[in-house]
N, C-alpha and C positions, 0 to 999 in steps of 0.2 A: 222691680224685675225688669229685664229686657223684654220687648214684646216678642221677638223671636224666641228666646228663651222658654217663654211661656209657651209658645206653638208648639217649640220642639219637645217641650215636657209632655204636651198633651199627646203626642205620638204613642207613648207608652201606655196609655189609659184610653183603650179602643174595645169595643165589642169584639166577640170572639168570630163573629160573621166577617168583620174588617180584617182580622189577623187572619183568616182562612182564605180570604180572597187576595190579601197582599202576599201570603206565602205561596199561593199558586202562581201568582205574578212574577215572583222570583224566578220559579222554574220556567215560566213562558219566556222570559227576558234571557234565561240562560240559554235557550235554545237559539239565540241570535248568534252569540259568539262562541257557541258550542264547537263548531268545527274549524274555527280560527287555528289552533295549534295542529290539527290533523288534516288540514288541507294538502300539504306535501304527501302525507301518507296515504290520503284517499286519491291522489292523483297517481301515486306509484302503485297502489293496490288494484286500480282499475285501469291503469295504462293510459291515463288522460293527461291532457295539457292543462296548464294553469288557467287558460282561458275557458276551459271546458268545464273544470271543477268549480270555477267561480260562478258558473251557472247556478250552483246551488243556493246563493245569494239572490241572484236575479230573479229566479222563478219564484223563489219564497216571497219577495218583497213585491214582484210584479201582481201576484195574486192577492198579496195583502192589501195592495193600493186599490186595486179593483173591488176587493171585497169590502172596503171601507163604506161604499156606497149602498151595500144590503145590511150592515151590522144594526144601523137605527131601525131599518124596515122589519128586520127579525124580532129585535129585542123589544120593539114596542107592540108587537103581536103576541109573543110568547112570554115576555116577562124577561127581566135580567137574568134570574137566577138559571132559568132553562137555557138561555143563550149563552151563559158561562160553561154549564154543562155540555151543551152541544159543541161548543169550541174545543174543550178539554177532551172531549171525545175523539175529536177529528185528529188532534195532535197526539194521543196515545196510539191510534192506529196507524197514522202515516208516519210517526217517528219511528215506530216498531216496523213498519215495513221497509223504511229507508235502510235500517240495519240488515235487511236481507237482500239489498240491491246486488246485482251481477254486472251492472253497466252504469255508466253516467247517467245516460237517458233515463234510466229507471229512478236512479237517486234523484236526479233533477225533477222528475215527475212526482215524486212521492214528497219532496220538500215543498212542491206548490200546494199539495193537499195541506201540508204541514201549515204553510202559510195562510190558508183559508181558516184553520181552525184557531189559529194564533190571533188572525184579526177579529173574529168573532169574540174571542175572550178578553184580549187586551183591551179593546175600545170599550167593551162594556164593563171591564173591571174598574176602570178610571171613573165611570159614573156611578158604580156601586160603592166605591169607597168614599167619593165625594158625597153621596147620599147618605152613607151611613156613618162616617166617620165622627168622632167627637172633636171639638175643637174649631170647627169652621172649614171652609174650602182651602185656606192656606196650609192648615194641618193635613188635611187630606191629599193635597198635592205633593206635600213634603213626605208623606207616607208612601205615595205613588212612586216618587222619585227615588226614595230609599230602597224601594222593591226593585227599580230599574237598575240602580247602580249596584246592588248586591247580586242581582241577576247576571249583569255584565261583566261582573268581577269574578263570579263563581263559574259561569259558562266555560271558558276557557281553560280553568282550573280542573273542572270535571272532564272536558276534553281531552286533557293531556294526562290525567290519570288513568282513564280507561282507554283512550285512544293508544296509550303507548303499549299495550297488550294486542289491540287489535282496533282498527279504525271502526269497526261496526258497533263495538261495545258503548260508546258514549251515546248513539241513538237508541239502543236499548235502554240505556240508564235514564234517559229523558222520558221514554215510555213509561216506565215504572214511576218516577217522581210525580209525572203528571196525573198518574192514575192515582196516586195519593191524594193529590190536590183535588182530584174528582170527588173522592170520598170525603175530604175535609169540607168542600163546599155542599155535598149533599147533606152532611150531618149539622153544619154550623150555620148555613145562610138559609134564612128564610125568604120566601118569594117577596121580590120588591114590588111595591105598586107600578102598575104600568101607566105610561104618560097618558094625560087626559086626550091627547090628540095622535092619532097614529102617523109614523114617519114614513115618507114616501121615498124611493130611491133617489129621487131628484133633489130633496130637501137639501143635502149637503152641497151640491152645486150651487142651489139657489143662495144657499148661506155665503157662497164665496163671492156673491155679488156685493157684499159689504166691504167698501174699501180697505178698511182696517184688518180684517181677516184675511182678504186677499193679499195684503201686503206681507203680513206675517207669514202666509203659507209659501208665497214667491221667495222670500228671504231664507225661509226653511228648507226649501228645494234645493237652492245653492248650496246651503250649509251641509244638508245631508249627503250630496255628493262628495264633499271633503270627508266627512265623518266616515263614510262607508268606503272610501278609497283607502283611509287608514286601517278599517277594519278587516276589508276583505284582501287588499292587495299586498300590505306590509307582510304578513307571513311568508310569502314566497320572496320577498327581499330580504329579510332576515335570515331565512333558509336555516332555522334551527331546529334541534329534536322537539318532539312534541312536549316534553317536560320543560325544555327552555323557553320554548314560545309560550306555553301555558303559564309559566311564571311572569314573562313579560306583560302579557294581557291581563294577568291578575292583578299586577300591580297597577296598569293602566286602569282597570276596572275599579280599584280601591279608590284611587284618585278621582275618577269619575263620580263616585258615591259621595266622598267627603265634600267635593266642590259644589255638587248638585244640592246636597241637603244642609251642609253647614255654612258653606262660603257664600254661596249665590244669593241668598236672601239678605245676607248682611251688606253685600256689594250692591244690591238693589236698592236697600233702604238709605244707603250713603250718598250713592252716585245717581239713581234713577235706572229703570230697566232699559231704556234705549241706549243710554252711555255704556252701560255694562255689556250689552250685547254686541254693540258696534266696537267696542274695544276688545272683547273676547274673541269675536270674529278674525279681526286683524292679527292679533297674536297667534291664532290657530294657523292663519296662511303662513305666517313666519316660521312657524314650528314646523310645518309639513314641508316648506321650501327647505329648510334646514336639514331634515329627516331625508330628504331624496338626493341631496348632494353631500351629506357628512359621511364620515366612516361607519364601519358597522356598529362601534360603540356609541357613536352619536345619534345612529339611527335607532338603536334600543333606548337612549334617554329621551329622544324627542318622541318616540312611540308612546312611551309612558306619561311623559309630560302632556301629551295631547289630550289625556284623559281629563285633566284640570279644566281645559279650555271646553271640552265637550259636555262635561258636567254642568258648568255655569250655563252653556247656551240650552241644553235640554230644559233646565228648569224655567228659563225666561220665556222660551219658546212656548212652553206649555202653559204657563200661566196668561201670557199675552193671547194665545189660542182660544183659550177657555173664557176669557173676560172681555176680549176686545169688541165683540159684537153682542147683538141682543139676540141671536140665536140661542135656542136650548144647547146646553154643554155638550151632550152627545152628536147633535148634529154638527155644532161648530167643529168638534174634536174630528168627527168623519170626513168633514170637507177639507180641514187642514191637513190630516194625515194622508188623505186622497192623493194631494199635490206632493207631499213632501216624500212619500215612500216610492213615488216614481224614480226619484233621484237615487234612492238607497238601491233601487232595482238596477239603474243604468252604470252606476260607478263600478261595480264588481265585473260587470261585463266590458266596459269601454277601458278601464285602467290597464289589463293586460294586453288588450288589442293595441293600445296607444304604445305600448312598450314594444310589441312587435313591429310596430310601423316606425318607430323612432328608436330610443333607447330608454334604460330603465328610470331615467331622471325625470323625462317629460310628464309621467302621470302624476307626479307630485305638484309639477309647475301648473298643470291643470286644476289641480285640487286647490292649490294656493289661490289662484284666479278665482275659483268658485266660492271660497270663503270671503275674498274680498268683495265679490259681486253681491253675496249676500249683506255685508255691511253697507254696502253702497245702497242697496233696496231700503235698508233701515235709514240711512241718511236723506235720501231722496223723498221717502214716504214718511218723514219725521212728523209732518204737519198733521198727517191723517191717524199716526200713532199716538203722538204726544199726549193729546186729549184722552185718549183711550187708557193709555198707560198709567197717566196721573189718576183717572178715576179708578182703575185697579189697584193702584197702590194704595189709594185712600180707603178703598173698601177692605184691603187687608189690614190695614192699620185699625180700623174699626173692628174688624173680626178679632184681632189680636188684643183689643183693649177689652172686649166681651170675655176674651178668653182669660185674660189676667183676673178680671173682676169674678169670674166665676171660681177660679182657683183660691 
């Protein structure tokens, strides 16, 4: 049996606690792309410009980035289960409040609170899934990436279905689904053992002192600018109805899920993590450049196709970030996410501004350049990353062998 097939098969044999956490993670990731198909509707409903509405992403990810410094601090003191529930509670409250907004300023503020809750939940969920999942860390990361892909695919679809009636409904829908997730975590997840050492707020920053982790984070920073230019700016370029835009980003999310879970691991085993990552970043750069200069139909095709490259990148970056240093996984993840989410906050703000200053093509040129810069970091820092990547792949191969033996 192929080692990957054994790892993928173990995804279906997980404790209820893992499924409850993964299910809530799907809804958490749905919240990222939820507003995509309704951005024009929100702008129209609140009499706002594209750059103002794009602040929904900026406030969300800016708070998420800063909050990464406190997630480990909180979870190491109150435990993983309580941290998950606290994060879910924040999302339920602020997603519900977002639906009641009467101005862009209110909506942006409520999305910031939502980002705080999402940071507490998402960063802790990965650690909980890795700690509780059957089949080793490789299977756990695949499960987490499956939740990410499914959430990113379903978010725009839910946004389109509910948002076609009223742009407020997707926010209320998310609040309801996260409340269900809160109940599932309460029922199925037992309290996780607390770390032997409490994490300080500065630990994620200190972890970035490791050359390998710093390199992964720097490359991911540039990549995330490209990623969120596609996610936050493209809906305005496509200028489609919520249903049509939702369909485009649903197809995008499906490709993201398939390539992150099924394709990326196979490519890594055949070509190595760094070659796969560098090649995928260059292809993403080409894709967004064609997206920016192509016809409307070409833009739709390239938007959907970008999901494949984004799916591959997400998986490789996550694995490298968790295994590239000797820092505890929650700390390494927090430091890595602290850096990369700043780009996710910057892209939705700067892309519309760049369009206002120049023309509609240039934001995609900038996005293509940042993807290439991400690849250059991988090439320039390959000596710092090669040994780490080889150790990571060797570790995963060992875990897969154990999984095959256990099966």
